[in-house]
Residue frames relative to the residue before (quaternion, step in Angstrom):
aa qw qx qy qz dx dy dz
M 1.0000 0.0000 0.0000 0.0000 0.00 0.00 0.00
P 0.4282 -0.7064 0.4951 0.2693 3.65 -0.77 0.91
I 0.3344 -0.7164 0.5753 0.2096 3.54 -1.08 0.70
S 0.0398 0.7794 -0.6216 0.0674 3.55 -0.91 0.96
W 0.5668 -0.5779 0.4691 0.3532 3.48 -1.49 0.35
R 0.0111 -0.7096 0.7038 0.0303 3.49 -1.18 0.71
H 0.0957 0.8369 -0.5233 0.1288 3.56 -0.38 1.01
S 0.2375 -0.6614 0.6988 0.1335 3.38 -1.58 0.50
V 0.0581 -0.8051 0.5898 -0.0236 3.62 -0.71 1.10
R 0.0165 -0.7300 0.6832 0.0113 3.52 -1.13 0.86
V 0.0591 -0.7596 0.6473 0.0216 3.54 -0.70 1.09
Q 0.0735 -0.8025 0.5922 -0.0012 3.62 -0.86 1.07
T 0.0502 -0.7815 0.6193 0.0562 3.52 -0.95 0.66
E 0.5823 -0.6351 0.3784 0.3382 3.57 -1.04 0.68
G 0.2982 -0.8145 0.4595 0.1912 3.59 1.22 -0.40
D 0.6262 0.5400 -0.3381 0.4494 3.63 1.22 0.14
G 0.6437 -0.5431 0.3340 0.4233 3.64 1.16 0.39
H 0.3926 0.7175 -0.4562 0.3504 3.53 1.35 0.07
V 0.4924 -0.6461 0.4863 0.3220 3.62 -0.94 0.76
T 0.3753 -0.7292 0.5222 0.2339 3.59 -0.88 0.84
E 0.1462 -0.8136 0.5612 0.0410 3.65 -0.59 1.12
D 0.6127 0.5359 -0.3348 0.4747 3.59 1.19 0.37
S 0.0417 -0.7682 0.6379 0.0335 3.50 -1.26 0.30
C 0.0284 -0.7444 0.6637 0.0682 3.60 -1.40 0.23
G 0.1149 0.8029 -0.5814 0.0641 3.48 -1.23 0.36
F 0.1850 -0.7454 0.6273 0.1290 3.56 -1.32 -0.03
S 0.0988 0.7506 -0.6514 0.0499 3.50 -1.35 0.57
A 0.8168 0.1034 -0.0847 0.5613 3.49 -0.96 0.87
S 0.7401 -0.3502 0.2768 0.5030 3.63 -0.75 -1.04
S 0.5655 0.5701 -0.3827 0.4568 3.57 1.19 0.57
A 0.0146 -0.7367 0.6760 0.0078 3.54 -1.27 0.68
W 0.0231 -0.8174 0.5751 -0.0237 3.49 -1.17 0.71
V 0.1439 -0.7388 0.6411 0.1496 3.49 -1.41 0.22
I 0.1369 -0.7973 0.5864 0.0408 3.65 -0.80 0.91
D 0.1243 -0.7733 0.6214 0.0223 3.51 -0.86 1.04
G 0.2396 -0.8241 0.4974 0.1263 3.48 -0.08 1.27
A 0.4056 -0.7410 0.4916 0.2116 3.61 -0.85 0.99
T 0.4098 -0.6965 0.5297 0.2576 3.57 -0.74 1.10
S 0.3911 -0.7388 0.5022 0.2213 3.59 -0.74 0.97
L 0.2947 -0.7300 0.5985 0.1482 3.54 -1.14 0.80
L 0.6782 0.4727 -0.2643 0.4967 3.56 1.30 -0.29
P 0.6413 -0.4758 0.3882 0.4601 3.71 -1.07 0.42
E 0.4537 -0.7096 0.4861 0.2332 3.59 -0.92 0.96
L 0.4712 -0.6101 0.5556 0.3115 3.46 -1.39 0.44
D 0.5147 -0.6070 0.4857 0.3616 3.51 -1.23 0.19
L 0.1292 0.7773 -0.5921 0.1689 3.65 0.34 1.27
P 0.5496 -0.6647 0.4265 0.2725 3.55 -1.16 0.79
G 0.5543 0.5622 -0.4417 0.4261 3.64 0.36 1.12
A 0.7115 -0.4113 0.3659 0.4366 3.60 -1.44 0.02
S 0.7598 -0.0871 0.0755 0.6399 3.51 1.18 -0.84
N 0.6353 -0.5442 0.3532 0.4189 3.60 -1.13 0.46
P 0.6817 0.4592 -0.3303 0.4641 3.69 0.79 -0.68
S 0.5889 0.5612 -0.3574 0.4589 3.57 1.11 -0.57
W 0.6513 0.5381 -0.2632 0.4658 3.46 1.00 -1.05
Y 0.6900 0.4962 -0.2605 0.4580 3.47 0.89 -1.13
A 0.6695 0.5116 -0.3090 0.4412 3.61 0.89 -0.88
R 0.6524 0.4987 -0.2823 0.4960 3.56 1.11 -0.77
T 0.6153 0.5372 -0.3145 0.4836 3.58 1.03 -0.76
L 0.7094 0.4383 -0.2704 0.4812 3.51 0.63 -1.15
D 0.5764 0.5825 -0.3717 0.4363 3.70 1.02 -0.54
L 0.7022 0.4824 -0.2276 0.4715 3.44 0.87 -1.13
L 0.6735 0.4670 -0.2894 0.4946 3.60 1.03 -0.78
L 0.6092 0.5190 -0.3692 0.4724 3.64 1.03 -0.55
A 0.6621 0.5043 -0.3359 0.4411 3.59 0.94 -0.78
E 0.6407 0.5115 -0.3134 0.4792 3.58 1.07 -0.81
S 0.6684 0.5100 -0.2938 0.4548 3.60 1.01 -0.84
A 0.6265 0.5548 -0.3138 0.4485 3.50 0.99 -0.85
A 0.7050 0.4473 -0.2635 0.4832 3.54 1.01 -0.83
A 0.7013 0.4928 -0.2466 0.4522 3.54 1.12 -0.64
V 0.6769 0.4886 -0.2819 0.4728 3.56 1.07 -0.77
T 0.1084 -0.8442 0.5236 0.0377 3.60 -0.56 1.09
G 0.8035 0.1619 -0.1353 0.5566 3.55 1.13 0.01
P 0.6890 -0.4812 0.3037 0.4488 3.59 -1.19 -0.02
A 0.6003 -0.5596 0.4473 0.3555 3.46 -1.38 0.39
D 0.7489 -0.3688 0.2973 0.4634 3.59 -1.28 -0.06
T 0.6717 0.4842 -0.2795 0.4861 3.53 1.22 -0.62
G 0.5572 -0.6218 0.4004 0.3776 3.57 1.17 0.04
S 0.5893 0.6047 -0.3293 0.4227 3.62 1.26 0.11
A 0.3534 -0.7432 0.5134 0.2432 3.64 -0.47 1.09
A 0.6545 0.5055 -0.3022 0.4741 3.64 0.94 -0.92
G 0.6266 0.5501 -0.2951 0.4666 3.49 1.08 -0.91
G 0.6300 0.5138 -0.3420 0.4714 3.69 1.02 -0.76
V 0.6519 0.5320 -0.3100 0.4426 3.57 0.94 -0.92
L 0.6796 0.4941 -0.2665 0.4722 3.56 0.97 -1.03
A 0.6815 0.5006 -0.3179 0.4289 3.48 0.80 -1.00
E 0.6306 0.5188 -0.3343 0.4706 3.66 1.07 -0.74
A 0.6469 0.5159 -0.3326 0.4524 3.55 0.87 -0.96
L 0.6950 0.4767 -0.2932 0.4514 3.59 0.82 -0.97
R 0.5531 0.5664 -0.3868 0.4730 3.63 1.16 -0.50
R 0.6846 0.4942 -0.2727 0.4612 3.48 0.85 -1.08
V 0.6264 0.5470 -0.3315 0.4455 3.65 1.09 -0.81
D 0.5584 0.5919 -0.3406 0.4711 3.56 1.20 -0.81
R 0.7160 0.4457 -0.2927 0.4506 3.55 0.62 -0.99
V 0.6336 0.5016 -0.3346 0.4849 3.64 0.98 -0.77
A 0.6500 0.5230 -0.3278 0.4432 3.59 0.88 -0.93
E 0.6368 0.5101 -0.3286 0.4757 3.65 0.98 -0.70
E 0.6571 0.4994 -0.3145 0.4690 3.62 0.98 -0.87
Q 0.7623 0.4170 -0.2174 0.4447 3.61 0.84 -0.99
A 0.8283 0.2342 -0.0477 0.5067 3.60 0.93 -0.94
G 0.4282 -0.7131 0.4683 0.2980 3.61 1.16 -0.07
S 0.7791 -0.2955 0.1917 0.5187 3.59 -0.75 -0.94
E 0.4163 0.7137 -0.4641 0.3193 3.66 1.32 0.03
R 0.0518 0.8085 -0.5855 0.0289 3.62 -0.65 1.04
T 0.5733 0.6085 -0.4015 0.3740 3.58 1.09 -0.54
R 0.7463 0.3990 -0.1884 0.4983 3.65 0.92 -0.88
F 0.4772 0.6800 -0.4498 0.3280 3.62 1.28 -0.32
P 0.4957 -0.6674 0.4442 0.3339 3.72 -0.84 0.81
S 0.1486 -0.7802 0.5990 0.1021 3.42 -1.34 0.26
A 0.1516 -0.8025 0.5682 0.1010 3.67 -1.14 0.11
A 0.4253 -0.5979 0.6038 0.3115 3.42 -1.43 0.34
L 0.0838 -0.8351 0.5436 -0.0043 3.61 -1.07 0.62
A 0.0780 -0.7443 0.6598 0.0675 3.56 -1.17 0.56
L 0.0102 0.7880 -0.6150 0.0285 3.55 -0.82 0.97
A 0.1264 -0.7608 0.6359 0.0296 3.55 -0.93 1.03
Q 0.0482 -0.7969 0.6019 -0.0197 3.54 -0.93 0.94
L 0.3278 -0.7276 0.5728 0.1872 3.56 -0.76 1.16
T 0.0642 -0.7819 0.6200 0.0076 3.56 -0.93 0.97
G 0.6913 -0.4757 0.3222 0.4382 3.61 -1.16 0.01
N 0.7168 0.4243 -0.2463 0.4955 3.50 1.28 -0.38
G 0.7665 -0.2437 0.1768 0.5674 3.63 1.14 0.01
V 0.6651 -0.4800 0.4026 0.4064 3.50 -0.87 -1.03
E 0.1113 -0.7946 0.5895 0.0933 3.55 -0.93 0.76
V 0.1912 -0.8120 0.5509 0.0241 3.56 -0.77 1.10
L 0.0241 -0.7448 0.6660 0.0343 3.65 -0.99 0.85
V 0.0252 -0.7787 0.6258 0.0374 3.54 -1.03 0.73
L 0.1364 -0.7589 0.6307 0.0882 3.62 -1.15 0.68
A 0.8189 0.1509 -0.1354 0.5370 3.55 -1.08 0.87
D 0.8252 -0.3664 0.2119 0.3741 3.57 -1.25 -0.56
C 0.3561 0.7159 -0.5025 0.3289 3.57 1.29 0.58
H 0.1120 -0.7647 0.6299 0.0770 3.62 -1.10 0.53
V 0.1349 -0.7695 0.6219 0.0548 3.59 -1.20 0.59
A 0.1190 -0.7423 0.6535 0.0880 3.55 -0.94 0.87
V 0.0584 -0.8048 0.5905 0.0153 3.57 -0.68 1.04
E 0.2655 -0.7358 0.6046 0.1504 3.59 -0.76 1.08
L 0.2584 -0.7707 0.5663 0.1360 3.67 -0.70 1.06
E 0.7264 -0.4550 0.3163 0.4066 3.48 -1.37 0.37
D 0.7176 0.4168 -0.2731 0.4865 3.69 1.12 -0.66
T 0.5694 -0.6546 0.2935 0.4014 3.53 1.44 0.49
S 0.4538 0.6539 -0.4726 0.3783 3.53 1.23 0.06
V 0.3213 -0.7449 0.5605 0.1668 3.59 -1.17 0.55
V 0.1275 -0.7564 0.6345 0.0954 3.66 -0.81 0.86
H 0.1770 -0.7602 0.6172 0.0993 3.60 -0.86 0.96
V 0.1157 -0.8033 0.5839 0.0202 3.61 -0.61 1.19
T 0.0210 0.7622 -0.6459 0.0379 3.62 -0.92 1.00
S 0.5436 -0.6134 0.4436 0.3626 3.57 -1.25 -0.06
E 0.2375 0.8315 -0.4768 0.1579 3.56 1.32 0.30
P 0.6670 0.4782 -0.3511 0.4507 3.66 0.80 -0.70
A 0.6272 0.5123 -0.3362 0.4807 3.62 1.03 -0.78
D 0.6569 0.5198 -0.3164 0.4451 3.57 0.85 -0.97
L 0.6780 0.4839 -0.3158 0.4544 3.63 0.87 -0.83
R 0.6461 0.5186 -0.3459 0.4403 3.50 1.00 -0.70
V 0.5970 0.5464 -0.3487 0.4726 3.65 1.06 -0.76
H 0.6876 0.4770 -0.2905 0.4640 3.61 0.72 -0.95
R 0.6219 0.5031 -0.3511 0.4867 3.69 1.02 -0.58
E 0.7188 0.4725 -0.2630 0.4370 3.54 0.82 -0.93
R 0.8099 0.1024 0.0004 0.5775 3.56 1.04 -0.82
P 0.0282 -0.8698 0.4915 0.0329 3.60 0.62 1.05
A 0.7514 0.3960 -0.2152 0.4820 3.56 1.00 -0.79
D 0.4466 0.7061 -0.4646 0.2934 3.67 1.20 -0.04
P 0.3502 -0.7615 0.5025 0.2123 3.74 -0.57 0.95
D 0.5870 0.5627 -0.3634 0.4547 3.58 1.26 -0.33
R 0.7350 0.3833 -0.2319 0.5090 3.55 1.17 -0.19
T 0.2572 0.7652 -0.5326 0.2542 3.53 1.00 0.89
P 0.6083 -0.5736 0.3793 0.3963 3.59 -1.04 0.74
G 0.8138 0.2647 -0.2280 0.4645 3.51 -0.98 0.95
R 0.5558 0.5940 -0.3885 0.4328 3.53 1.27 -0.05
S 0.1312 -0.7713 0.6180 0.0769 3.56 -0.97 0.86
G 0.4561 0.6738 -0.5030 0.2913 3.53 -1.20 0.36
P 0.7095 -0.4212 0.2546 0.5043 3.66 -1.18 0.23
G 0.8167 0.2841 -0.2358 0.4435 3.51 -1.13 0.85
A 0.6603 0.5092 -0.3227 0.4478 3.62 1.24 -0.08
G 0.6572 -0.5247 0.3086 0.4444 3.56 0.94 0.74
T 0.5137 0.6249 -0.4470 0.3818 3.58 1.00 0.73
S 0.6048 -0.5623 0.4065 0.3908 3.58 -1.26 0.06
A 0.3416 0.7127 -0.5568 0.2556 3.74 1.00 0.37
P 0.5948 -0.5851 0.4075 0.3711 3.50 -1.15 0.69
R 0.2924 0.7099 -0.5923 0.2445 3.60 -0.71 1.18
P 0.5587 -0.6165 0.4071 0.3769 3.63 -0.95 0.70
G 0.8527 0.2066 -0.2026 0.4350 3.48 -1.13 0.95
A 0.3487 0.7769 -0.4831 0.2036 3.57 1.22 0.11
A 0.7023 0.4817 -0.2806 0.4427 3.55 0.93 -0.74
Q 0.6323 0.5195 -0.3585 0.4492 3.64 1.25 -0.18
H 0.7586 0.4026 -0.2195 0.4629 3.70 1.09 -0.11
P 0.3500 0.7204 -0.5411 0.2564 3.66 0.90 0.66
G 0.5389 -0.4907 0.5266 0.4375 3.54 -1.35 0.01
K 0.0592 -0.8109 0.5816 -0.0262 3.68 -0.83 0.86
A 0.0543 0.7334 -0.6774 0.0180 3.54 -1.26 0.69
V 0.1549 -0.7533 0.6354 0.0698 3.43 -1.19 0.65
G 0.0019 -0.8207 0.5711 -0.0162 3.67 -0.60 1.06
G 0.6713 -0.4794 0.4115 0.3875 3.41 -1.43 0.13
P 0.7864 -0.2840 0.2195 0.5028 3.55 -1.23 -0.18
A 0.3293 -0.7372 0.5579 0.1919 3.53 -1.01 0.97
């Protein structure tokens, strides 16, 4: 039986002229939602309505390119991880072009990425995104980044940069940083 997407989508905008700092998209067998993190620091001079808006749109485009280009699983054996790792490598290159060595004020985002595979669906989440996947047997799997968050707190319990609710490089977000694609919350399910 071929595996295909069946989805319900609700897109909501604030309607008050506020800059949209979120994005979503799909390409090949990947689909994603990006929740740009509103910056608490002075913004960089990035080419967008806001830094998080620019970042969400840039990451959206790079995920689309990566999903179309990646044909197999990453070194970790994860198809979704391969797409995410490739997109984040590309984000690193764009970050270097746009912001040089500045990483503290570079925008970040929460992310959910779903990848159809031959065995079903693989879901990766970073930060506070959640995904509910209805499987073929009508059971629902709720995927969060809780395992990744718990691991971060065990590794660095006293690190003030990892306080609950904080976003930014190193806080389990999609900001350019080494190893970001290796630590998302992850679930693999049967046919969706």
